PASEBA-1860 file (N, C-alpha, C; in nm, 3 decimals):
! residues 216
1> MKEQEILD> 5.603/-15.540/-2.604/5.706/-15.633/-2.532/5.753/-15.634/-2.388 ~ 5.803/-15.700/-2.303/5.872/-15.660/-2.159/5.964/-15.641/-2.206 ~ 6.060/-15.541/-2.071/6.182/-15.533/-2.121/6.258/-15.580/-2.134 ~ 6.255/-15.679/-2.026/6.403/-15.801/-2.055/6.403/-15.868/-2.201 ~ 6.264/-15.889/-2.269/6.270/-15.934/-2.436/6.359/-15.846/-2.506 ~ 6.323/-15.702/-2.504/6.339/-15.673/-2.566/6.526/-15.634/-2.535 ~ 6.556/-15.638/-2.398/6.723/-15.642/-2.423/6.790/-15.760/-2.464 ~ 6.733/-15.874/-2.435/6.762/-16.016/-2.514/6.795/-15.995/-2.651
9> FLSHAETG> 6.699/-15.927/-2.716/6.665/-15.951/-2.877/6.804/-15.867/-2.890 ~ 6.825/-15.692/-2.863/6.898/-15.624/-2.882/7.066/-15.690/-2.847 ~ 7.059/-15.719/-2.748/7.170/-15.806/-2.733/7.256/-15.877/-2.840 ~ 7.179/-15.959/-2.870/7.195/-16.036/-3.016/7.181/-16.013/-3.159 ~ 7.100/-15.903/-3.182/7.084/-15.867/-3.298/7.194/-15.771/-3.378 ~ 7.215/-15.787/-3.508/7.326/-15.737/-3.609/7.257/-15.596/-3.612 ~ 7.380/-15.499/-3.551/7.325/-15.377/-3.540/7.332/-15.309/-3.707 ~ 7.356/-15.365/-3.786/7.306/-15.402/-3.940/7.162/-15.356/-3.959
17> ALTDAMNL> 7.106/-15.481/-3.900/6.946/-15.492/-3.909/6.884/-15.397/-3.831 ~ 6.959/-15.344/-3.702/6.919/-15.201/-3.619/6.909/-15.118/-3.693 ~ 7.031/-15.070/-3.795/7.007/-14.948/-3.849/6.916/-14.920/-3.982 ~ 6.893/-15.029/-4.064/6.813/-15.043/-4.156/6.668/-15.030/-4.093 ~ 6.632/-15.084/-3.986/6.516/-15.062/-3.916/6.514/-14.910/-3.905 ~ 6.582/-14.874/-3.839/6.582/-14.713/-3.815/6.575/-14.624/-3.933 ~ 6.632/-14.658/-4.017/6.586/-14.625/-4.155/6.480/-14.565/-4.210 ~ 6.443/-14.727/-4.212/6.274/-14.756/-4.240/6.173/-14.659/-4.194
25> LHLDGWME> 6.185/-14.655/-4.028/6.129/-14.584/-3.935/6.139/-14.418/-3.919 ~ 6.221/-14.397/-3.980/6.255/-14.253/-3.977/6.315/-14.201/-3.871 ~ 6.428/-14.299/-3.792/6.456/-14.307/-3.610/6.579/-14.252/-3.655 ~ 6.610/-14.142/-3.565/6.783/-14.160/-3.527/6.826/-14.181/-3.424 ~ 6.965/-14.166/-3.405/6.982/-14.207/-3.253/7.140/-14.298/-3.298 ~ 7.245/-14.277/-3.398/7.362/-14.321/-3.431/7.478/-14.203/-3.368 ~ 7.528/-14.238/-3.274/7.638/-14.196/-3.210/7.767/-14.142/-3.334 ~ 7.828/-14.043/-3.334/7.902/-13.998/-3.453/8.061/-14.028/-3.334
33> GIFPLPPD> 8.153/-14.075/-3.401/8.322/-14.072/-3.367/8.326/-14.160/-3.245 ~ 8.217/-14.246/-3.201/8.261/-14.322/-3.088/8.237/-14.510/-3.152 ~ 8.357/-14.537/-3.124/8.420/-14.699/-3.085/8.439/-14.742/-3.013 ~ 8.443/-14.866/-3.060/8.493/-14.946/-2.942/8.626/-14.997/-2.904 ~ 8.711/-14.958/-2.771/8.860/-14.965/-2.753/8.913/-15.092/-2.815 ~ 8.829/-15.211/-2.717/8.899/-15.348/-2.783/8.810/-15.360/-2.874 ~ 8.871/-15.380/-2.987/8.785/-15.389/-3.118/8.640/-15.448/-3.110 ~ 8.636/-15.614/-3.064/8.561/-15.677/-3.094/8.444/-15.717/-2.998
41> IRICGKAF> 8.447/-15.578/-2.895/8.373/-15.598/-2.820/8.205/-15.542/-2.808 ~ 8.109/-15.572/-2.747/7.962/-15.619/-2.770/7.905/-15.505/-2.657 ~ 7.815/-15.411/-2.657/7.756/-15.344/-2.546/7.620/-15.362/-2.563 ~ 7.559/-15.410/-2.465/7.368/-15.381/-2.474/7.358/-15.347/-2.291 ~ 7.263/-15.260/-2.325/7.212/-15.199/-2.178/7.125/-15.081/-2.180 ~ 7.046/-15.035/-2.084/6.982/-14.885/-2.026/7.081/-14.767/-1.986 ~ 7.075/-14.718/-2.067/7.120/-14.557/-2.013/7.164/-14.536/-1.890 ~ 7.242/-14.504/-1.812/7.280/-14.429/-1.692/7.360/-14.341/-1.747
49> TVQYERQP> 7.288/-14.194/-1.750/7.352/-14.120/-1.790/7.437/-14.025/-1.691 ~ 7.565/-13.986/-1.741/7.649/-13.900/-1.679/7.667/-13.776/-1.750 ~ 7.691/-13.668/-1.670/7.718/-13.538/-1.701/7.836/-13.474/-1.653 ~ 7.959/-13.449/-1.731/8.074/-13.400/-1.660/8.066/-13.236/-1.676 ~ 8.126/-13.174/-1.612/8.149/-12.995/-1.641/8.274/-12.940/-1.601 ~ 8.326/-12.871/-1.686/8.466/-12.801/-1.715/8.475/-12.703/-1.594 ~ 8.539/-12.702/-1.503/8.555/-12.595/-1.383/8.442/-12.560/-1.328 ~ 8.370/-12.641/-1.310/8.234/-12.596/-1.213/8.250/-12.481/-1.129
57> GPGAAILN> 8.116/-12.448/-1.102/8.139/-12.298/-1.028/8.147/-12.362/-0.888 ~ 8.198/-12.247/-0.786/8.217/-12.301/-0.619/8.066/-12.357/-0.556 ~ 7.908/-12.323/-0.615/7.821/-12.380/-0.531/7.755/-12.511/-0.636 ~ 7.872/-12.558/-0.724/7.789/-12.708/-0.785/7.834/-12.780/-0.734 ~ 7.773/-12.863/-0.713/7.765/-13.015/-0.635/7.860/-13.154/-0.696 ~ 7.981/-13.185/-0.684/8.042/-13.255/-0.773/8.014/-13.401/-0.677 ~ 8.004/-13.435/-0.795/7.980/-13.688/-0.765/8.131/-13.723/-0.797 ~ 8.139/-13.807/-0.717/8.235/-13.894/-0.740/8.203/-14.018/-0.829
65> VFEIMELA> 8.275/-14.061/-0.933/8.245/-14.137/-1.057/8.237/-14.269/-0.984 ~ 8.320/-14.302/-0.877/8.317/-14.433/-0.805/8.180/-14.449/-0.737 ~ 8.101/-14.360/-0.674/7.981/-14.358/-0.571/7.890/-14.392/-0.697 ~ 7.903/-14.297/-0.781/7.769/-14.299/-0.828/7.751/-14.459/-0.935 ~ 7.835/-14.534/-0.926/7.825/-14.653/-1.018/7.700/-14.705/-0.917 ~ 7.732/-14.688/-0.815/7.627/-14.791/-0.691/7.450/-14.746/-0.759 ~ 7.466/-14.627/-0.815/7.310/-14.587/-0.815/7.242/-14.645/-0.923 ~ 7.347/-14.694/-1.011/7.274/-14.755/-1.146/7.251/-14.916/-1.144
73> EKGSVMVC> 7.142/-14.936/-1.199/7.084/-15.047/-1.196/7.184/-15.156/-1.267 ~ 7.191/-15.295/-1.205/7.296/-15.370/-1.258/7.267/-15.385/-1.383 ~ 7.379/-15.420/-1.490/7.339/-15.446/-1.623/7.322/-15.292/-1.700 ~ 7.340/-15.166/-1.667/7.329/-15.061/-1.735/7.457/-15.011/-1.776 ~ 7.458/-14.919/-1.892/7.566/-14.907/-1.971/7.571/-14.754/-1.959 ~ 7.663/-14.707/-1.882/7.734/-14.546/-1.854/7.750/-14.475/-1.930 ~ 7.658/-14.368/-1.978/7.651/-14.271/-2.072/7.694/-14.136/-2.039 ~ 7.830/-14.113/-2.071/7.920/-14.009/-2.010/7.943/-13.890/-2.127
81> SVPSRDAI> 7.897/-13.752/-2.060/7.930/-13.654/-2.159/8.029/-13.584/-2.095 ~ 8.139/-13.600/-2.175/8.280/-13.486/-2.142/8.300/-13.422/-2.227 ~ 8.347/-13.278/-2.194/8.387/-13.168/-2.259/8.514/-13.137/-2.224 ~ 8.604/-13.253/-2.304/8.736/-13.224/-2.313/8.791/-13.368/-2.378 ~ 8.932/-13.346/-2.442/8.985/-13.467/-2.522/9.074/-13.500/-2.489 ~ 9.121/-13.489/-2.343/9.224/-13.544/-2.287/9.148/-13.642/-2.194 ~ 9.199/-13.739/-2.157/9.183/-13.875/-2.072/9.099/-13.843/-1.949 ~ 9.037/-13.901/-1.940/8.944/-13.928/-1.796/8.873/-14.013/-1.774
89> VGENIMHA> 8.904/-14.169/-1.808/8.839/-14.282/-1.808/9.010/-14.332/-1.796 ~ 9.028/-14.494/-1.714/9.128/-14.559/-1.717/9.120/-14.675/-1.668 ~ 9.183/-14.761/-1.629/9.152/-14.892/-1.639/9.081/-14.932/-1.456 ~ 9.126/-14.825/-1.399/9.030/-14.867/-1.230/8.937/-14.810/-1.255 ~ 8.879/-14.727/-1.337/8.739/-14.711/-1.360/8.614/-14.776/-1.431 ~ 8.687/-14.851/-1.541/8.684/-14.995/-1.598/8.659/-15.085/-1.549 ~ 8.755/-15.127/-1.414/8.739/-15.202/-1.317/8.640/-15.200/-1.243 ~ 8.596/-15.080/-1.188/8.480/-15.062/-1.091/8.347/-15.058/-1.153
97> TRACSLAG> 8.332/-15.044/-1.334/8.222/-15.087/-1.382/8.152/-15.224/-1.352 ~ 8.311/-15.301/-1.399/8.239/-15.429/-1.368/8.254/-15.524/-1.245 ~ 8.304/-15.446/-1.158/8.268/-15.488/-1.006/8.105/-15.442/-0.956 ~ 8.116/-15.351/-1.044/7.916/-15.289/-1.018/7.810/-15.367/-1.069 ~ 7.912/-15.465/-1.171/7.792/-15.564/-1.257/7.708/-15.471/-1.371 ~ 7.786/-15.352/-1.427/7.753/-15.257/-1.543/7.778/-15.324/-1.681 ~ 7.698/-15.309/-1.774/7.712/-15.381/-1.891/7.866/-15.268/-1.946 ~ 7.933/-15.165/-1.886/8.015/-15.079/-1.958/7.992/-14.947/-1.994
105> MVLDGVAR> 8.079/-14.926/-2.034/8.055/-14.746/-2.057/8.062/-14.679/-2.186 ~ 7.987/-14.621/-2.247/8.018/-14.516/-2.369/8.027/-14.413/-2.292 ~ 8.157/-14.337/-2.405/8.187/-14.242/-2.323/8.268/-14.099/-2.444 ~ 8.166/-14.008/-2.449/8.181/-13.897/-2.567/8.300/-13.838/-2.520 ~ 8.421/-13.892/-2.464/8.572/-13.846/-2.428/8.678/-13.944/-2.475 ~ 8.773/-13.914/-2.396/8.894/-14.003/-2.441/8.966/-14.102/-2.338 ~ 8.985/-14.214/-2.340/9.062/-14.286/-2.234/9.165/-14.289/-2.218 ~ 9.259/-14.369/-2.139/9.382/-14.371/-2.086/9.393/-14.548/-2.066
113> DSGVIRRE> 9.548/-14.583/-2.036/9.547/-14.717/-1.985/9.497/-14.819/-2.104 ~ 9.502/-14.807/-2.251/9.443/-14.846/-2.350/9.478/-14.965/-2.362 ~ 9.582/-15.009/-2.302/9.639/-15.141/-2.363/9.597/-15.246/-2.218 ~ 9.553/-15.213/-2.131/9.483/-15.288/-2.027/9.325/-15.332/-2.059 ~ 9.305/-15.238/-2.107/9.141/-15.212/-2.169/9.109/-15.331/-2.259 ~ 9.204/-15.262/-2.358/9.221/-15.395/-2.494/9.244/-15.560/-2.432 ~ 9.339/-15.582/-2.350/9.347/-15.683/-2.330/9.264/-15.788/-2.256 ~ 9.203/-15.699/-2.141/9.129/-15.759/-2.051/8.983/-15.720/-2.101
121> QLPLFCRG> 8.974/-15.678/-2.231/8.810/-15.685/-2.320/8.703/-15.609/-2.215 ~ 8.746/-15.495/-2.168/8.679/-15.382/-2.068/8.594/-15.366/-2.163 ~ 8.425/-15.330/-2.138/8.376/-15.276/-2.226/8.343/-15.116/-2.254 ~ 8.455/-15.031/-2.328/8.452/-14.918/-2.336/8.435/-14.866/-2.476 ~ 8.382/-14.788/-2.494/8.304/-14.739/-2.619/8.367/-14.618/-2.577 ~ 8.458/-14.532/-2.674/8.500/-14.399/-2.673/8.545/-14.310/-2.808 ~ 8.544/-14.173/-2.788/8.654/-14.136/-2.896/8.775/-14.159/-2.946 ~ 8.853/-14.247/-2.822/9.025/-14.278/-2.859/9.045/-14.266/-2.738
129> FGIRLETG> 9.206/-14.277/-2.715/9.296/-14.284/-2.607/9.402/-14.136/-2.587 ~ 9.428/-14.135/-2.521/9.530/-14.077/-2.506/9.574/-14.062/-2.390 ~ 9.723/-13.962/-2.340/9.819/-13.963/-2.224/9.793/-13.858/-2.122 ~ 9.748/-13.732/-2.179/9.720/-13.663/-2.074/9.586/-13.652/-2.001 ~ 9.602/-13.621/-1.886/9.487/-13.652/-1.773/9.436/-13.488/-1.796 ~ 9.282/-13.554/-1.789/9.202/-13.411/-1.745/9.162/-13.436/-1.600 ~ 9.191/-13.332/-1.595/9.179/-13.296/-1.439/9.070/-13.200/-1.359 ~ 9.014/-13.093/-1.482/8.914/-12.995/-1.451/8.786/-13.039/-1.469
137> CKITAVQQ> 8.765/-13.142/-1.536/8.602/-13.175/-1.571/8.544/-13.245/-1.423 ~ 8.442/-13.263/-1.338/8.379/-13.298/-1.269/8.229/-13.317/-1.350 ~ 8.192/-13.424/-1.214/8.056/-13.467/-1.246/7.952/-13.384/-1.186 ~ 7.903/-13.358/-1.276/7.787/-13.235/-1.169/7.625/-13.302/-1.188 ~ 7.592/-13.384/-1.260/7.448/-13.456/-1.267/7.458/-13.585/-1.340 ~ 7.361/-13.658/-1.272/7.343/-13.804/-1.336/7.245/-13.826/-1.331 ~ 7.130/-13.924/-1.456/7.035/-13.892/-1.471/6.938/-13.805/-1.531 ~ 7.002/-13.711/-1.624/6.959/-13.637/-1.676/6.985/-13.678/-1.859
145> PVLCGGVL> 6.920/-13.609/-1.945/6.970/-13.647/-2.086/7.118/-13.570/-2.101 ~ 7.191/-13.636/-2.200/7.315/-13.609/-2.205/7.315/-13.624/-2.349 ~ 7.441/-13.529/-2.399/7.488/-13.542/-2.570/7.594/-13.626/-2.555 ~ 7.592/-13.737/-2.640/7.673/-13.824/-2.658/7.696/-13.880/-2.795 ~ 7.811/-13.830/-2.826/7.839/-13.871/-3.021/7.749/-13.810/-3.061 ~ 7.701/-13.681/-3.024/7.575/-13.555/-3.080/7.451/-13.656/-3.106 ~ 7.418/-13.700/-3.022/7.290/-13.771/-2.968/7.219/-13.746/-2.856 ~ 7.097/-13.715/-2.820/7.060/-13.689/-2.715/7.032/-13.779/-2.671
153> VRPGDYIV> 7.083/-13.852/-2.537/7.033/-14.001/-2.454/6.980/-13.949/-2.347 ~ 6.879/-14.010/-2.305/6.768/-13.992/-2.196/6.830/-14.151/-2.102 ~ 6.808/-14.079/-1.955/6.800/-14.225/-1.862/6.710/-14.314/-1.872 ~ 6.732/-14.441/-1.973/6.642/-14.579/-1.976/6.657/-14.589/-2.116 ~ 6.725/-14.495/-2.207/6.715/-14.533/-2.372/6.809/-14.686/-2.363 ~ 6.774/-14.708/-2.499/6.852/-14.881/-2.473/6.972/-14.844/-2.556 ~ 7.096/-14.859/-2.543/7.223/-14.876/-2.603/7.278/-15.027/-2.665 ~ 7.282/-14.980/-2.771/7.354/-15.123/-2.845/7.504/-15.060/-2.915
161> GDCDGVIA> 7.573/-15.140/-2.906/7.708/-15.096/-2.937/7.789/-15.208/-3.003 ~ 7.822/-15.234/-3.148/7.975/-15.344/-3.153/8.066/-15.237/-3.202 ~ 8.144/-15.361/-3.314/8.262/-15.300/-3.390/8.240/-15.158/-3.465 ~ 8.075/-15.138/-3.515/8.088/-15.050/-3.615/8.027/-14.937/-3.525 ~ 7.987/-14.933/-3.412/7.964/-14.794/-3.350/7.889/-14.821/-3.281 ~ 7.788/-14.707/-3.213/7.689/-14.754/-3.093/7.556/-14.633/-3.157 ~ 7.425/-14.673/-3.126/7.327/-14.648/-3.193/7.268/-14.636/-3.035 ~ 7.152/-14.542/-2.994/7.007/-14.498/-2.898/6.940/-14.543/-2.933
169> IRPEDAEA> 6.809/-14.618/-2.867/6.698/-14.644/-2.892/6.625/-14.658/-2.802 ~ 6.509/-14.526/-2.802/6.425/-14.466/-2.691/6.334/-14.583/-2.716 ~ 6.319/-14.640/-2.556/6.211/-14.741/-2.531/6.145/-14.711/-2.618 ~ 6.054/-14.604/-2.652/5.891/-14.571/-2.675/5.878/-14.619/-2.870 ~ 6.033/-14.681/-2.870/6.049/-14.732/-3.030/6.094/-14.840/-3.053 ~ 6.117/-14.914/-2.896/6.203/-15.041/-2.957/6.096/-15.147/-3.008 ~ 5.970/-15.176/-2.995/5.903/-15.269/-3.000/5.885/-15.249/-3.171 ~ 5.880/-15.155/-3.210/5.817/-15.103/-3.361/5.960/-15.160/-3.417
177> LIFQAQRV> 6.095/-15.063/-3.392/6.205/-15.090/-3.460/6.263/-15.283/-3.443 ~ 6.212/-15.316/-3.356/6.225/-15.476/-3.316/6.172/-15.578/-3.445 ~ 6.043/-15.505/-3.454/5.958/-15.578/-3.585/6.028/-15.565/-3.695 ~ 6.099/-15.430/-3.745/6.129/-15.383/-3.851/6.306/-15.521/-3.864 ~ 6.361/-15.491/-3.765/6.472/-15.564/-3.754/6.452/-15.686/-3.792 ~ 6.342/-15.774/-3.739/6.346/-15.907/-3.752/6.305/-15.920/-3.914 ~ 6.230/-15.876/-4.000/6.223/-15.888/-4.125/6.299/-15.826/-4.181 ~ 6.400/-15.755/-4.148/6.504/-15.673/-4.237/6.606/-15.792/-4.237
185> AEVEAELE> 6.632/-15.876/-4.123/6.709/-16.004/-4.090/6.683/-16.095/-4.200 ~ 6.541/-16.137/-4.218/6.496/-16.266/-4.291/6.539/-16.211/-4.482 ~ 6.542/-16.071/-4.466/6.561/-16.044/-4.595/6.688/-16.039/-4.622 ~ 6.796/-16.007/-4.526/6.913/-16.024/-4.547/6.953/-16.198/-4.574 ~ 6.890/-16.261/-4.498/6.935/-16.413/-4.523/6.878/-16.450/-4.667 ~ 6.771/-16.405/-4.680/6.732/-16.432/-4.776/6.850/-16.395/-4.955 ~ 6.863/-16.285/-4.885/6.953/-16.207/-5.007/7.091/-16.290/-4.990 ~ 7.152/-16.336/-4.920/7.310/-16.396/-4.907/7.271/-16.503/-4.981
193> KTIKSGKG> 7.149/-16.599/-4.969/7.101/-16.718/-5.010/7.087/-16.708/-5.157 ~ 7.056/-16.593/-5.196/7.022/-16.549/-5.351/7.153/-16.521/-5.430 ~ 7.238/-16.453/-5.357/7.367/-16.407/-5.424/7.440/-16.553/-5.457 ~ 7.435/-16.662/-5.343/7.535/-16.766/-5.390/7.438/-16.870/-5.472 ~ 7.344/-16.830/-5.498/7.259/-16.932/-5.568/7.264/-16.940/-5.747 ~ 7.355/-16.880/-5.794/7.415/-16.808/-5.913/7.315/-16.771/-5.965 ~ 7.181/-16.727/-5.933/7.064/-16.657/-6.015/7.080/-16.501/-6.099 ~ 7.198/-16.487/-6.047/7.230/-16.346/-6.115/7.202/-16.232/-6.032
201> MKAVSAVS> 7.217/-16.128/-6.053/7.233/-16.007/-6.009/7.086/-15.927/-6.008 ~ 7.022/-15.969/-6.150/6.854/-15.915/-6.148/6.797/-15.971/-6.000 ~ 6.843/-16.111/-5.996/6.752/-16.189/-5.880/6.771/-16.108/-5.707 ~ 6.936/-16.075/-5.731/6.968/-16.035/-5.610/6.891/-15.898/-5.593 ~ 6.897/-15.821/-5.662/6.837/-15.684/-5.696/6.717/-15.688/-5.638 ~ 6.623/-15.808/-5.681/6.476/-15.779/-5.651/6.456/-15.800/-5.546 ~ 6.522/-15.911/-5.449/6.521/-15.949/-5.304/6.582/-15.807/-5.216 ~ 6.670/-15.731/-5.274/6.747/-15.619/-5.177/6.633/-15.514/-5.188
209> AKKKKPFA> 6.537/-15.513/-5.321/6.435/-15.428/-5.289/6.316/-15.367/-5.182 ~ 6.327/-15.574/-5.139/6.202/-15.586/-5.030/6.257/-15.472/-4.886 ~ 6.390/-15.433/-4.889/6.402/-15.336/-4.749/6.399/-15.202/-4.816 ~ 6.346/-15.172/-4.900/6.321/-15.031/-4.947/6.212/-14.971/-4.866 ~ 6.079/-15.029/-4.820/5.963/-14.965/-4.694/5.979/-15.068/-4.598 ~ 5.893/-14.983/-4.527/5.872/-15.000/-4.323/5.778/-15.191/-4.388 ~ 5.824/-15.283/-4.316/5.713/-15.390/-4.367/5.592/-15.375/-4.271 ~ 5.474/-15.437/-4.329/5.360/-15.396/-4.244/5.328/-15.534/-4.150
END
């Protein structure tokens, strides 16, 4: 599959079907504790990774958060690893991601200005919100593997998130995962039809069993 075909599918696929497909293929990639700040927002794109460091040494190269956004491809998702639980992102940074045509941000950290972010439906996934500002953490690297929600995210990994959380998908796994997710979605549709048919739970169980092993 071409990259755009993969992105088109992932941008509309139910994360439940993707999760079931990941289980069938014994893949990992679920981020823990990271959810959308606007509850109904959805995000999809390739990862542009950002590493923050607390009190970097005098020789460290410090990067500006606004300037690095112009390094990312349009439609990318900024995936930020932050060793702090004080707010490091707010409305200005999120407005800048929109101005740079990014798909949004997945932040292993905390945000402020949550009212504006919710009201304007700015696509931010994070660990929560807080009022105290983080001033000691600085960006020291971009486009390097980072830990986000317990998942090692590489530059270019596919990032998909909705109200249930965020997953990271490696490009080399994407095509096989999509095949399984398509079959899962078909079974899910059959399952709903069977539930509503009145045929009983034994029939429902038989349909559900189709998701127990990978589809050929």
